[in-house]
Steps between C-alpha positions, in 0.01 A plus 500: 500500500424318189653573172275495193795465265654144511814630316590725791470215739727282287769790474475536886559130537805510264637793693455326833672182353782703366549684839480169675773351280712813539485480880570128505804549275621785720452292810692209353790719395512659843496143662783383281711805568431470879578135482831552327595780730419275793718218350787738461479615858491132613799423292684796642422400853618137437823646365548737792430216745764272330749776516432566870585145595 
């Protein structure tokens, strides 16, 4: 469906870009948190393995 008002199209484009940026930021934050949690688990496993020897 075409839009006769170009300003509406521009606004929709800005909203889409904003939503994309927000999702990207959220994904990157989640990735960082997951990576840090994984690193903590690995460090804990290494420590436990050393203590078991």
